[in-house]
PDB file of N, CA, C and O in Angstrom:
ATOM      1  N   MET A   1      -2.438  21.429 -19.019  1.00  0.00           N
ATOM      2  CA  MET A   1      -3.293  20.441 -18.385  1.00  0.00           C
ATOM      3  C   MET A   1      -4.331  21.102 -17.478  1.00  0.00           C
ATOM      4  O   MET A   1      -4.966  20.433 -16.663  1.00  0.00           O
ATOM      5  N   ASP A   2      -4.495  22.396 -17.622  1.00  0.00           N
ATOM      6  CA  ASP A   2      -5.503  23.092 -16.845  1.00  0.00           C
ATOM      7  C   ASP A   2      -6.875  22.618 -17.287  1.00  0.00           C
ATOM      8  O   ASP A   2      -7.244  22.764 -18.452  1.00  0.00           O
ATOM      9  N   ILE A   3      -7.626  22.053 -16.362  1.00  0.00           N
ATOM     10  CA  ILE A   3      -8.894  21.413 -16.698  1.00  0.00           C
ATOM     11  C   ILE A   3      -9.917  22.388 -17.275  1.00  0.00           C
ATOM     12  O   ILE A   3     -10.754  21.986 -18.084  1.00  0.00           O
ATOM     13  N   GLU A   4      -9.869  23.643 -16.883  1.00  0.00           N
ATOM     14  CA  GLU A   4     -10.839  24.603 -17.375  1.00  0.00           C
ATOM     15  C   GLU A   4     -10.581  24.980 -18.828  1.00  0.00           C
ATOM     16  O   GLU A   4     -11.509  25.386 -19.527  1.00  0.00           O
ATOM     17  N   GLU A   5      -9.368  24.857 -19.288  1.00  0.00           N
ATOM     18  CA  GLU A   5      -9.020  25.295 -20.634  1.00  0.00           C
ATOM     19  C   GLU A   5      -8.993  24.158 -21.654  1.00  0.00           C
ATOM     20  O   GLU A   5      -8.821  24.416 -22.846  1.00  0.00           O
ATOM     21  N   ARG A   6      -9.156  22.922 -21.224  1.00  0.00           N
ATOM     22  CA  ARG A   6      -9.087  21.802 -22.158  1.00  0.00           C
ATOM     23  C   ARG A   6     -10.452  21.542 -22.780  1.00  0.00           C
ATOM     24  O   ARG A   6     -11.485  21.650 -22.119  1.00  0.00           O
ATOM     25  N   SER A   7     -10.436  21.203 -24.037  1.00  0.00           N
ATOM     26  CA  SER A   7     -11.665  20.806 -24.716  1.00  0.00           C
ATOM     27  C   SER A   7     -11.927  19.334 -24.447  1.00  0.00           C
ATOM     28  O   SER A   7     -11.071  18.635 -23.905  1.00  0.00           O
ATOM     29  N   SER A   8     -13.100  18.867 -24.821  1.00  0.00           N
ATOM     30  CA  SER A   8     -13.397  17.455 -24.608  1.00  0.00           C
ATOM     31  C   SER A   8     -12.460  16.576 -25.426  1.00  0.00           C
ATOM     32  O   SER A   8     -12.108  15.482 -24.984  1.00  0.00           O
ATOM     33  N   SER A   9     -12.046  17.029 -26.610  1.00  0.00           N
ATOM     34  CA  SER A   9     -11.094  16.240 -27.399  1.00  0.00           C
ATOM     35  C   SER A   9      -9.730  16.219 -26.709  1.00  0.00           C
ATOM     36  O   SER A   9      -9.017  15.218 -26.773  1.00  0.00           O
ATOM     37  N   GLY A  10      -9.367  17.320 -26.051  1.00  0.00           N
ATOM     38  CA  GLY A  10      -8.127  17.355 -25.277  1.00  0.00           C
ATOM     39  C   GLY A  10      -8.194  16.407 -24.097  1.00  0.00           C
ATOM     40  O   GLY A  10      -7.204  15.763 -23.750  1.00  0.00           O
ATOM     41  N   ASN A  11      -9.361  16.323 -23.482  1.00  0.00           N
ATOM     42  CA  ASN A  11      -9.549  15.382 -22.368  1.00  0.00           C
ATOM     43  C   ASN A  11      -9.372  13.953 -22.857  1.00  0.00           C
ATOM     44  O   ASN A  11      -8.705  13.143 -22.213  1.00  0.00           O
ATOM     45  N   ASN A  12      -9.977  13.652 -24.003  1.00  0.00           N
ATOM     46  CA  ASN A  12      -9.872  12.303 -24.558  1.00  0.00           C
ATOM     47  C   ASN A  12      -8.430  11.954 -24.896  1.00  0.00           C
ATOM     48  O   ASN A  12      -7.975  10.838 -24.646  1.00  0.00           O
ATOM     49  N   GLU A  13      -7.717  12.918 -25.468  1.00  0.00           N
ATOM     50  CA  GLU A  13      -6.319  12.690 -25.831  1.00  0.00           C
ATOM     51  C   GLU A  13      -5.465  12.469 -24.582  1.00  0.00           C
ATOM     52  O   GLU A  13      -4.613  11.580 -24.561  1.00  0.00           O
ATOM     53  N   LEU A  14      -5.687  13.261 -23.562  1.00  0.00           N
ATOM     54  CA  LEU A  14      -4.934  13.111 -22.318  1.00  0.00           C
ATOM     55  C   LEU A  14      -5.235  11.767 -21.661  1.00  0.00           C
ATOM     56  O   LEU A  14      -4.325  11.095 -21.174  1.00  0.00           O
ATOM     57  N   ASP A  15      -6.505  11.373 -21.645  1.00  0.00           N
ATOM     58  CA  ASP A  15      -6.873  10.063 -21.090  1.00  0.00           C
ATOM     59  C   ASP A  15      -6.204   8.933 -21.862  1.00  0.00           C
ATOM     60  O   ASP A  15      -5.718   7.975 -21.261  1.00  0.00           O
ATOM     61  N   ALA A  16      -6.176   9.036 -23.181  1.00  0.00           N
ATOM     62  CA  ALA A  16      -5.549   8.000 -24.010  1.00  0.00           C
ATOM     63  C   ALA A  16      -4.050   7.927 -23.743  1.00  0.00           C
ATOM     64  O   ALA A  16      -3.488   6.837 -23.632  1.00  0.00           O
ATOM     65  N   LEU A  17      -3.406   9.080 -23.640  1.00  0.00           N
ATOM     66  CA  LEU A  17      -1.970   9.105 -23.347  1.00  0.00           C
ATOM     67  C   LEU A  17      -1.680   8.504 -21.979  1.00  0.00           C
ATOM     68  O   LEU A  17      -0.740   7.723 -21.827  1.00  0.00           O
ATOM     69  N   ALA A  18      -2.476   8.864 -20.996  1.00  0.00           N
ATOM     70  CA  ALA A  18      -2.276   8.335 -19.642  1.00  0.00           C
ATOM     71  C   ALA A  18      -2.443   6.818 -19.622  1.00  0.00           C
ATOM     72  O   ALA A  18      -1.673   6.118 -18.964  1.00  0.00           O
ATOM     73  N   THR A  19      -3.435   6.314 -20.332  1.00  0.00           N
ATOM     74  CA  THR A  19      -3.664   4.871 -20.413  1.00  0.00           C
ATOM     75  C   THR A  19      -2.488   4.176 -21.100  1.00  0.00           C
ATOM     76  O   THR A  19      -2.024   3.136 -20.631  1.00  0.00           O
ATOM     77  N   ASN A  20      -2.010   4.739 -22.197  1.00  0.00           N
ATOM     78  CA  ASN A  20      -0.874   4.150 -22.910  1.00  0.00           C
ATOM     79  C   ASN A  20       0.382   4.137 -22.050  1.00  0.00           C
ATOM     80  O   ASN A  20       1.120   3.151 -22.042  1.00  0.00           O
ATOM     81  N   ILE A  21       0.626   5.211 -21.336  1.00  0.00           N
ATOM     82  CA  ILE A  21       1.804   5.275 -20.459  1.00  0.00           C
ATOM     83  C   ILE A  21       1.703   4.232 -19.360  1.00  0.00           C
ATOM     84  O   ILE A  21       2.676   3.539 -19.062  1.00  0.00           O
ATOM     85  N   GLU A  22       0.522   4.118 -18.756  1.00  0.00           N
ATOM     86  CA  GLU A  22       0.334   3.127 -17.688  1.00  0.00           C
ATOM     87  C   GLU A  22       0.559   1.713 -18.206  1.00  0.00           C
ATOM     88  O   GLU A  22       1.226   0.916 -17.546  1.00  0.00           O
ATOM     89  N   GLU A  23       0.018   1.389 -19.368  1.00  0.00           N
ATOM     90  CA  GLU A  23       0.204   0.057 -19.948  1.00  0.00           C
ATOM     91  C   GLU A  23       1.672  -0.204 -20.262  1.00  0.00           C
ATOM     92  O   GLU A  23       2.168  -1.303 -20.015  1.00  0.00           O
ATOM     93  N   TYR A  24       2.367   0.781 -20.799  1.00  0.00           N
ATOM     94  CA  TYR A  24       3.793   0.641 -21.113  1.00  0.00           C
ATOM     95  C   TYR A  24       4.595   0.390 -19.833  1.00  0.00           C
ATOM     96  O   TYR A  24       5.436  -0.508 -19.787  1.00  0.00           O
ATOM     97  N   GLU A  25       4.331   1.180 -18.807  1.00  0.00           N
ATOM     98  CA  GLU A  25       5.068   1.010 -17.550  1.00  0.00           C
ATOM     99  C   GLU A  25       4.783  -0.344 -16.914  1.00  0.00           C
ATOM    100  O   GLU A  25       5.691  -0.996 -16.399  1.00  0.00           O
ATOM    101  N   ASP A  26       3.516  -0.769 -16.949  1.00  0.00           N
ATOM    102  CA  ASP A  26       3.170  -2.079 -16.390  1.00  0.00           C
ATOM    103  C   ASP A  26       3.880  -3.213 -17.122  1.00  0.00           C
ATOM    104  O   ASP A  26       4.297  -4.195 -16.508  1.00  0.00           O
ATOM    105  N   LYS A  27       4.013  -3.066 -18.445  1.00  0.00           N
ATOM    106  CA  LYS A  27       4.649  -4.118 -19.247  1.00  0.00           C
ATOM    107  C   LYS A  27       6.168  -4.116 -19.102  1.00  0.00           C
ATOM    108  O   LYS A  27       6.775  -5.177 -18.959  1.00  0.00           O
ATOM    109  N   HIS A  28       6.781  -2.946 -19.137  1.00  0.00           N
ATOM    110  CA  HIS A  28       8.238  -2.861 -19.178  1.00  0.00           C
ATOM    111  C   HIS A  28       8.898  -2.622 -17.818  1.00  0.00           C
ATOM    112  O   HIS A  28      10.091  -2.880 -17.655  1.00  0.00           O
ATOM    113  N   PHE A  29       8.150  -2.144 -16.870  1.00  0.00           N
ATOM    114  CA  PHE A  29       8.701  -1.854 -15.544  1.00  0.00           C
ATOM    115  C   PHE A  29       7.753  -2.348 -14.453  1.00  0.00           C
ATOM    116  O   PHE A  29       7.301  -1.563 -13.620  1.00  0.00           O
ATOM    117  N   PRO A  30       7.447  -3.665 -14.457  1.00  0.00           N
ATOM    118  CA  PRO A  30       6.500  -4.164 -13.459  1.00  0.00           C
ATOM    119  C   PRO A  30       7.070  -4.015 -12.048  1.00  0.00           C
ATOM    120  O   PRO A  30       8.273  -4.150 -11.821  1.00  0.00           O
ATOM    121  N   MET A  31       6.188  -3.739 -11.136  1.00  0.00           N
ATOM    122  CA  MET A  31       6.600  -3.584  -9.741  1.00  0.00           C
ATOM    123  C   MET A  31       5.989  -4.719  -8.927  1.00  0.00           C
ATOM    124  O   MET A  31       4.781  -4.953  -8.967  1.00  0.00           O
ATOM    125  N   ASP A  32       6.839  -5.411  -8.196  1.00  0.00           N
ATOM    126  CA  ASP A  32       6.356  -6.446  -7.306  1.00  0.00           C
ATOM    127  C   ASP A  32       5.728  -5.800  -6.085  1.00  0.00           C
ATOM    128  O   ASP A  32       6.058  -4.672  -5.718  1.00  0.00           O
ATOM    129  N   LEU A  33       4.821  -6.531  -5.468  1.00  0.00           N
ATOM    130  CA  LEU A  33       4.246  -6.045  -4.216  1.00  0.00           C
ATOM    131  C   LEU A  33       5.321  -6.075  -3.139  1.00  0.00           C
ATOM    132  O   LEU A  33       6.195  -6.942  -3.162  1.00  0.00           O
ATOM    133  N   PRO A  34       5.268  -5.146  -2.203  1.00  0.00           N
ATOM    134  CA  PRO A  34       6.281  -5.141  -1.149  1.00  0.00           C
ATOM    135  C   PRO A  34       6.091  -6.312  -0.196  1.00  0.00           C
ATOM    136  O   PRO A  34       4.993  -6.850  -0.056  1.00  0.00           O
ATOM    137  N   ASP A  35       7.167  -6.688   0.446  1.00  0.00           N
ATOM    138  CA  ASP A  35       7.096  -7.670   1.512  1.00  0.00           C
ATOM    139  C   ASP A  35       6.152  -7.116   2.588  1.00  0.00           C
ATOM    140  O   ASP A  35       6.187  -5.916   2.861  1.00  0.00           O
ATOM    141  N   PRO A  36       5.313  -7.956   3.202  1.00  0.00           N
ATOM    142  CA  PRO A  36       4.363  -7.454   4.198  1.00  0.00           C
ATOM    143  C   PRO A  36       5.019  -6.673   5.342  1.00  0.00           C
ATOM    144  O   PRO A  36       4.482  -5.661   5.791  1.00  0.00           O
ATOM    145  N   ILE A  37       6.162  -7.138   5.804  1.00  0.00           N
ATOM    146  CA  ILE A  37       6.836  -6.449   6.907  1.00  0.00           C
ATOM    147  C   ILE A  37       7.359  -5.094   6.442  1.00  0.00           C
ATOM    148  O   ILE A  37       7.317  -4.117   7.190  1.00  0.00           O
ATOM    149  N   VAL A  38       7.848  -5.037   5.216  1.00  0.00           N
ATOM    150  CA  VAL A  38       8.298  -3.759   4.649  1.00  0.00           C
ATOM    151  C   VAL A  38       7.109  -2.805   4.554  1.00  0.00           C
ATOM    152  O   VAL A  38       7.244  -1.620   4.858  1.00  0.00           O
ATOM    153  N   ALA A  39       5.947  -3.306   4.136  1.00  0.00           N
ATOM    154  CA  ALA A  39       4.744  -2.472   4.027  1.00  0.00           C
ATOM    155  C   ALA A  39       4.319  -1.946   5.398  1.00  0.00           C
ATOM    156  O   ALA A  39       3.944  -0.780   5.524  1.00  0.00           O
ATOM    157  N   ILE A  40       4.375  -2.793   6.418  1.00  0.00           N
ATOM    158  CA  ILE A  40       4.006  -2.370   7.773  1.00  0.00           C
ATOM    159  C   ILE A  40       4.987  -1.321   8.282  1.00  0.00           C
ATOM    160  O   ILE A  40       4.581  -0.298   8.833  1.00  0.00           O
ATOM    161  N   ASN A  41       6.275  -1.577   8.096  1.00  0.00           N
ATOM    162  CA  ASN A  41       7.281  -0.607   8.550  1.00  0.00           C
ATOM    163  C   ASN A  41       7.151   0.724   7.816  1.00  0.00           C
ATOM    164  O   ASN A  41       7.342   1.784   8.411  1.00  0.00           O
ATOM    165  N   PHE A  42       6.828   0.672   6.532  1.00  0.00           N
ATOM    166  CA  PHE A  42       6.622   1.900   5.765  1.00  0.00           C
ATOM    167  C   PHE A  42       5.448   2.682   6.333  1.00  0.00           C
ATOM    168  O   PHE A  42       5.533   3.897   6.506  1.00  0.00           O
ATOM    169  N   ARG A  43       4.342   1.982   6.625  1.00  0.00           N
ATOM    170  CA  ARG A  43       3.166   2.645   7.196  1.00  0.00           C
ATOM    171  C   ARG A  43       3.499   3.238   8.562  1.00  0.00           C
ATOM    172  O   ARG A  43       3.043   4.331   8.899  1.00  0.00           O
ATOM    173  N   MET A  44       4.293   2.516   9.341  1.00  0.00           N
ATOM    174  CA  MET A  44       4.700   3.031  10.656  1.00  0.00           C
ATOM    175  C   MET A  44       5.448   4.351  10.493  1.00  0.00           C
ATOM    176  O   MET A  44       5.135   5.340  11.155  1.00  0.00           O
ATOM    177  N   GLU A  45       6.433   4.353   9.607  1.00  0.00           N
ATOM    178  CA  GLU A  45       7.248   5.547   9.387  1.00  0.00           C
ATOM    179  C   GLU A  45       6.404   6.677   8.809  1.00  0.00           C
ATOM    180  O   GLU A  45       6.503   7.823   9.247  1.00  0.00           O
ATOM    181  N   GLN A  46       5.583   6.351   7.835  1.00  0.00           N
ATOM    182  CA  GLN A  46       4.766   7.334   7.145  1.00  0.00           C
ATOM    183  C   GLN A  46       3.771   8.007   8.088  1.00  0.00           C
ATOM    184  O   GLN A  46       3.500   9.201   7.959  1.00  0.00           O
ATOM    185  N   SER A  47       3.233   7.247   9.028  1.00  0.00           N
ATOM    186  CA  SER A  47       2.185   7.765   9.908  1.00  0.00           C
ATOM    187  C   SER A  47       2.686   8.121  11.307  1.00  0.00           C
ATOM    188  O   SER A  47       1.902   8.537  12.160  1.00  0.00           O
ATOM    189  N   GLY A  48       3.979   7.959  11.543  1.00  0.00           N
ATOM    190  CA  GLY A  48       4.520   8.274  12.861  1.00  0.00           C
ATOM    191  C   GLY A  48       4.032   7.322  13.940  1.00  0.00           C
ATOM    192  O   GLY A  48       3.821   7.725  15.084  1.00  0.00           O
ATOM    193  N   LEU A  49       3.853   6.062  13.576  1.00  0.00           N
ATOM    194  CA  LEU A  49       3.366   5.058  14.523  1.00  0.00           C
ATOM    195  C   LEU A  49       4.536   4.318  15.157  1.00  0.00           C
ATOM    196  O   LEU A  49       5.650   4.329  14.633  1.00  0.00           O
ATOM    197  N   ASN A  50       4.271   3.680  16.280  1.00  0.00           N
ATOM    198  CA  ASN A  50       5.267   2.798  16.888  1.00  0.00           C
ATOM    199  C   ASN A  50       4.638   1.431  17.108  1.00  0.00           C
ATOM    200  O   ASN A  50       3.454   1.231  16.834  1.00  0.00           O
ATOM    201  N   GLN A  51       5.426   0.501  17.600  1.00  0.00           N
ATOM    202  CA  GLN A  51       4.945  -0.874  17.737  1.00  0.00           C
ATOM    203  C   GLN A  51       3.690  -0.974  18.591  1.00  0.00           C
ATOM    204  O   GLN A  51       2.805  -1.773  18.287  1.00  0.00           O
ATOM    205  N   SER A  52       3.597  -0.185  19.645  1.00  0.00           N
ATOM    206  CA  SER A  52       2.437  -0.275  20.531  1.00  0.00           C
ATOM    207  C   SER A  52       1.144   0.125  19.824  1.00  0.00           C
ATOM    208  O   SER A  52       0.062  -0.282  20.245  1.00  0.00           O
ATOM    209  N   ASP A  53       1.242   0.920  18.749  1.00  0.00           N
ATOM    210  CA  ASP A  53       0.055   1.304  17.993  1.00  0.00           C
ATOM    211  C   ASP A  53      -0.547   0.121  17.236  1.00  0.00           C
ATOM    212  O   ASP A  53      -1.696   0.184  16.798  1.00  0.00           O
ATOM    213  N   PHE A  54       0.214  -0.944  17.083  1.00  0.00           N
ATOM    214  CA  PHE A  54      -0.258  -2.118  16.352  1.00  0.00           C
ATOM    215  C   PHE A  54      -0.856  -3.186  17.261  1.00  0.00           C
ATOM    216  O   PHE A  54      -1.356  -4.201  16.774  1.00  0.00           O
ATOM    217  N   ILE A  55      -0.811  -2.973  18.560  1.00  0.00           N
ATOM    218  CA  ILE A  55      -1.343  -3.975  19.493  1.00  0.00           C
ATOM    219  C   ILE A  55      -2.828  -4.249  19.231  1.00  0.00           C
ATOM    220  O   ILE A  55      -3.218  -5.417  19.209  1.00  0.00           O
ATOM    221  N   PRO A  56      -3.674  -3.233  19.033  1.00  0.00           N
ATOM    222  CA  PRO A  56      -5.083  -3.552  18.753  1.00  0.00           C
ATOM    223  C   PRO A  56      -5.286  -4.294  17.429  1.00  0.00           C
ATOM    224  O   PRO A  56      -6.274  -5.008  17.256  1.00  0.00           O
ATOM    225  N   THR A  57      -4.369  -4.125  16.522  1.00  0.00           N
ATOM    226  CA  THR A  57      -4.504  -4.725  15.195  1.00  0.00           C
ATOM    227  C   THR A  57      -3.906  -6.119  15.125  1.00  0.00           C
ATOM    228  O   THR A  57      -4.495  -7.021  14.528  1.00  0.00           O
ATOM    229  N   ILE A  58      -2.735  -6.303  15.735  1.00  0.00           N
ATOM    230  CA  ILE A  58      -2.005  -7.571  15.628  1.00  0.00           C
ATOM    231  C   ILE A  58      -2.155  -8.438  16.867  1.00  0.00           C
ATOM    232  O   ILE A  58      -2.307  -9.654  16.750  1.00  0.00           O
ATOM    233  N   GLY A  59      -2.116  -7.848  18.032  1.00  0.00           N
ATOM    234  CA  GLY A  59      -2.207  -8.605  19.274  1.00  0.00           C
ATOM    235  C   GLY A  59      -1.296  -7.996  20.317  1.00  0.00           C
ATOM    236  O   GLY A  59      -1.073  -6.785  20.315  1.00  0.00           O
ATOM    237  N   SER A  60      -0.777  -8.799  21.190  1.00  0.00           N
ATOM    238  CA  SER A  60       0.064  -8.312  22.283  1.00  0.00           C
ATOM    239  C   SER A  60       1.343  -7.667  21.756  1.00  0.00           C
ATOM    240  O   SER A  60       1.703  -7.817  20.589  1.00  0.00           O
ATOM    241  N   GLY A  61       2.012  -6.950  22.645  1.00  0.00           N
ATOM    242  CA  GLY A  61       3.267  -6.312  22.286  1.00  0.00           C
ATOM    243  C   GLY A  61       4.303  -7.309  21.802  1.00  0.00           C
ATOM    244  O   GLY A  61       5.052  -7.032  20.866  1.00  0.00           O
ATOM    245  N   SER A  62       4.344  -8.478  22.446  1.00  0.00           N
ATOM    246  CA  SER A  62       5.316  -9.485  22.019  1.00  0.00           C
ATOM    247  C   SER A  62       4.973 -10.041  20.639  1.00  0.00           C
ATOM    248  O   SER A  62       5.870 -10.350  19.855  1.00  0.00           O
ATOM    249  N   MET A  63       3.674 -10.170  20.335  1.00  0.00           N
ATOM    250  CA  MET A  63       3.270 -10.642  19.002  1.00  0.00           C
ATOM    251  C   MET A  63       3.653  -9.617  17.932  1.00  0.00           C
ATOM    252  O   MET A  63       4.139  -9.976  16.860  1.00  0.00           O
ATOM    253  N   VAL A  64       3.427  -8.338  18.239  1.00  0.00           N
ATOM    254  CA  VAL A  64       3.796  -7.280  17.293  1.00  0.00           C
ATOM    255  C   VAL A  64       5.293  -7.333  17.023  1.00  0.00           C
ATOM    256  O   VAL A  64       5.726  -7.263  15.873  1.00  0.00           O
ATOM    257  N   SER A  65       6.078  -7.458  18.084  1.00  0.00           N
ATOM    258  CA  SER A  65       7.532  -7.515  17.949  1.00  0.00           C
ATOM    259  C   SER A  65       7.961  -8.715  17.111  1.00  0.00           C
ATOM    260  O   SER A  65       8.818  -8.591  16.237  1.00  0.00           O
ATOM    261  N   GLU A  66       7.369  -9.868  17.375  1.00  0.00           N
ATOM    262  CA  GLU A  66       7.711 -11.080  16.623  1.00  0.00           C
ATOM    263  C   GLU A  66       7.339 -10.951  15.148  1.00  0.00           C
ATOM    264  O   GLU A  66       8.091 -11.391  14.279  1.00  0.00           O
ATOM    265  N   VAL A  67       6.185 -10.352  14.864  1.00  0.00           N
ATOM    266  CA  VAL A  67       5.768 -10.159  13.465  1.00  0.00           C
ATOM    267  C   VAL A  67       6.746  -9.228  12.761  1.00  0.00           C
ATOM    268  O   VAL A  67       7.192  -9.522  11.652  1.00  0.00           O
ATOM    269  N   LEU A  68       7.084  -8.105  13.396  1.00  0.00           N
ATOM    270  CA  LEU A  68       7.958  -7.123  12.762  1.00  0.00           C
ATOM    271  C   LEU A  68       9.388  -7.625  12.586  1.00  0.00           C
ATOM    272  O   LEU A  68      10.122  -7.125  11.733  1.00  0.00           O
ATOM    273  N   LYS A  69       9.786  -8.614  13.392  1.00  0.00           N
ATOM    274  CA  LYS A  69      11.116  -9.208  13.246  1.00  0.00           C
ATOM    275  C   LYS A  69      11.099 -10.411  12.304  1.00  0.00           C
ATOM    276  O   LYS A  69      12.144 -11.001  12.026  1.00  0.00           O
ATOM    277  N   GLY A  70       9.904 -10.775  11.810  1.00  0.00           N
ATOM    278  CA  GLY A  70       9.790 -11.910  10.901  1.00  0.00           C
ATOM    279  C   GLY A  70       9.806 -13.257  11.591  1.00  0.00           C
ATOM    280  O   GLY A  70       9.947 -14.290  10.936  1.00  0.00           O
ATOM    281  N   LYS A  71       9.664 -13.258  12.904  1.00  0.00           N
ATOM    282  CA  LYS A  71       9.670 -14.520  13.655  1.00  0.00           C
ATOM    283  C   LYS A  71       8.283 -15.151  13.725  1.00  0.00           C
ATOM    284  O   LYS A  71       8.155 -16.333  14.047  1.00  0.00           O
ATOM    285  N   ARG A  72       7.256 -14.380  13.430  1.00  0.00           N
ATOM    286  CA  ARG A  72       5.883 -14.877  13.460  1.00  0.00           C
ATOM    287  C   ARG A  72       5.199 -14.409  12.185  1.00  0.00           C
ATOM    288  O   ARG A  72       5.336 -13.257  11.772  1.00  0.00           O
ATOM    289  N   GLY A  73       4.473 -15.311  11.583  1.00  0.00           N
ATOM    290  CA  GLY A  73       3.748 -14.960  10.367  1.00  0.00           C
ATOM    291  C   GLY A  73       2.454 -14.219  10.682  1.00  0.00           C
ATOM    292  O   GLY A  73       1.950 -14.261  11.804  1.00  0.00           O
ATOM    293  N   LEU A  74       1.944 -13.560   9.692  1.00  0.00           N
ATOM    294  CA  LEU A  74       0.666 -12.873   9.838  1.00  0.00           C
ATOM    295  C   LEU A  74      -0.475 -13.861   9.630  1.00  0.00           C
ATOM    296  O   LEU A  74      -0.425 -14.697   8.728  1.00  0.00           O
ATOM    297  N   THR A  75      -1.494 -13.763  10.461  1.00  0.00           N
ATOM    298  CA  THR A  75      -2.693 -14.578  10.279  1.00  0.00           C
ATOM    299  C   THR A  75      -3.652 -13.829   9.362  1.00  0.00           C
ATOM    300  O   THR A  75      -3.465 -12.641   9.100  1.00  0.00           O
ATOM    301  N   LEU A  76      -4.664 -14.513   8.883  1.00  0.00           N
ATOM    302  CA  LEU A  76      -5.660 -13.859   8.040  1.00  0.00           C
ATOM    303  C   LEU A  76      -6.359 -12.730   8.789  1.00  0.00           C
ATOM    304  O   LEU A  76      -6.667 -11.692   8.204  1.00  0.00           O
ATOM    305  N   ASN A  77      -6.612 -12.931  10.089  1.00  0.00           N
ATOM    306  CA  ASN A  77      -7.246 -11.872  10.880  1.00  0.00           C
ATOM    307  C   ASN A  77      -6.339 -10.648  10.987  1.00  0.00           C
ATOM    308  O   ASN A  77      -6.817  -9.517  10.895  1.00  0.00           O
ATOM    309  N   MET A  78      -5.046 -10.860  11.179  1.00  0.00           N
ATOM    310  CA  MET A  78      -4.101  -9.746  11.261  1.00  0.00           C
ATOM    311  C   MET A  78      -4.054  -8.993   9.931  1.00  0.00           C
ATOM    312  O   MET A  78      -4.070  -7.763   9.903  1.00  0.00           O
ATOM    313  N   ILE A  79      -3.995  -9.741   8.838  1.00  0.00           N
ATOM    314  CA  ILE A  79      -3.933  -9.134   7.510  1.00  0.00           C
ATOM    315  C   ILE A  79      -5.175  -8.292   7.262  1.00  0.00           C
ATOM    316  O   ILE A  79      -5.085  -7.165   6.775  1.00  0.00           O
ATOM    317  N   SER A  80      -6.316  -8.835   7.594  1.00  0.00           N
ATOM    318  CA  SER A  80      -7.575  -8.117   7.412  1.00  0.00           C
ATOM    319  C   SER A  80      -7.614  -6.847   8.260  1.00  0.00           C
ATOM    320  O   SER A  80      -8.041  -5.794   7.787  1.00  0.00           O
ATOM    321  N   ALA A  81      -7.172  -6.947   9.503  1.00  0.00           N
ATOM    322  CA  ALA A  81      -7.168  -5.783  10.405  1.00  0.00           C
ATOM    323  C   ALA A  81      -6.183  -4.722   9.931  1.00  0.00           C
ATOM    324  O   ALA A  81      -6.487  -3.531   9.998  1.00  0.00           O
ATOM    325  N   LEU A  82      -5.016  -5.125   9.455  1.00  0.00           N
ATOM    326  CA  LEU A  82      -4.035  -4.169   8.937  1.00  0.00           C
ATOM    327  C   LEU A  82      -4.587  -3.432   7.723  1.00  0.00           C
ATOM    328  O   LEU A  82      -4.369  -2.233   7.550  1.00  0.00           O
ATOM    329  N   HIS A  83      -5.297  -4.168   6.898  1.00  0.00           N
ATOM    330  CA  HIS A  83      -5.898  -3.545   5.717  1.00  0.00           C
ATOM    331  C   HIS A  83      -7.016  -2.578   6.123  1.00  0.00           C
ATOM    332  O   HIS A  83      -7.084  -1.455   5.624  1.00  0.00           O
ATOM    333  N   LYS A  84      -7.874  -3.015   7.015  1.00  0.00           N
ATOM    334  CA  LYS A  84      -9.033  -2.222   7.411  1.00  0.00           C
ATOM    335  C   LYS A  84      -8.643  -0.955   8.175  1.00  0.00           C
ATOM    336  O   LYS A  84      -9.147   0.129   7.883  1.00  0.00           O
ATOM    337  N   HIS A  85      -7.761  -1.093   9.136  1.00  0.00           N
ATOM    338  CA  HIS A  85      -7.447   0.025  10.027  1.00  0.00           C
ATOM    339  C   HIS A  85      -6.301   0.897   9.549  1.00  0.00           C
ATOM    340  O   HIS A  85      -6.277   2.095   9.832  1.00  0.00           O
ATOM    341  N   LEU A  86      -5.352   0.315   8.831  1.00  0.00           N
ATOM    342  CA  LEU A  86      -4.159   1.061   8.436  1.00  0.00           C
ATOM    343  C   LEU A  86      -4.053   1.242   6.928  1.00  0.00           C
ATOM    344  O   LEU A  86      -3.113   1.866   6.436  1.00  0.00           O
ATOM    345  N   HIS A  87      -5.024   0.693   6.195  1.00  0.00           N
ATOM    346  CA  HIS A  87      -5.100   0.845   4.743  1.00  0.00           C
ATOM    347  C   HIS A  87      -3.849   0.310   4.034  1.00  0.00           C
ATOM    348  O   HIS A  87      -3.418   0.841   3.011  1.00  0.00           O
ATOM    349  N   ILE A  88      -3.290  -0.745   4.601  1.00  0.00           N
ATOM    350  CA  ILE A  88      -2.186  -1.448   3.933  1.00  0.00           C
ATOM    351  C   ILE A  88      -2.833  -2.362   2.896  1.00  0.00           C
ATOM    352  O   ILE A  88      -3.729  -3.132   3.240  1.00  0.00           O
ATOM    353  N   PRO A  89      -2.405  -2.298   1.641  1.00  0.00           N
ATOM    354  CA  PRO A  89      -3.045  -3.117   0.615  1.00  0.00           C
ATOM    355  C   PRO A  89      -3.072  -4.596   1.010  1.00  0.00           C
ATOM    356  O   PRO A  89      -2.050  -5.164   1.395  1.00  0.00           O
ATOM    357  N   ILE A  90      -4.225  -5.195   0.911  1.00  0.00           N
ATOM    358  CA  ILE A  90      -4.388  -6.590   1.318  1.00  0.00           C
ATOM    359  C   ILE A  90      -3.516  -7.506   0.468  1.00  0.00           C
ATOM    360  O   ILE A  90      -3.124  -8.581   0.922  1.00  0.00           O
ATOM    361  N   GLU A  91      -3.206  -7.093  -0.769  1.00  0.00           N
ATOM    362  CA  GLU A  91      -2.377  -7.897  -1.646  1.00  0.00           C
ATOM    363  C   GLU A  91      -0.956  -8.035  -1.098  1.00  0.00           C
ATOM    364  O   GLU A  91      -0.274  -9.021  -1.381  1.00  0.00           O
ATOM    365  N   SER A  92      -0.514  -7.063  -0.326  1.00  0.00           N
ATOM    366  CA  SER A  92       0.843  -7.103   0.244  1.00  0.00           C
ATOM    367  C   SER A  92       0.937  -8.192   1.271  1.00  0.00           C
ATOM    368  O   SER A  92       1.997  -8.389   1.866  1.00  0.00           O
TER     369      SER A  92
END
């Protein structure tokens, strides 16, 4: 798969194989989107963040705590801010 050694026909074949594999996996092994709280917690762990880091994005410390415990739902503004600042997929 060394890009310098592949011919254009090899590139086409590799692209076709990759497309076929992706379609097969999507059809036979579909993945649901993660729960929003799971996505936020994953981003926290992945980036070494804590609850206070979400105050500018979600609101006060108590609001962040309530959201992460599932006691408060996310608003459209919170969802947009989480996507914009933390790159959490908006679909989640």
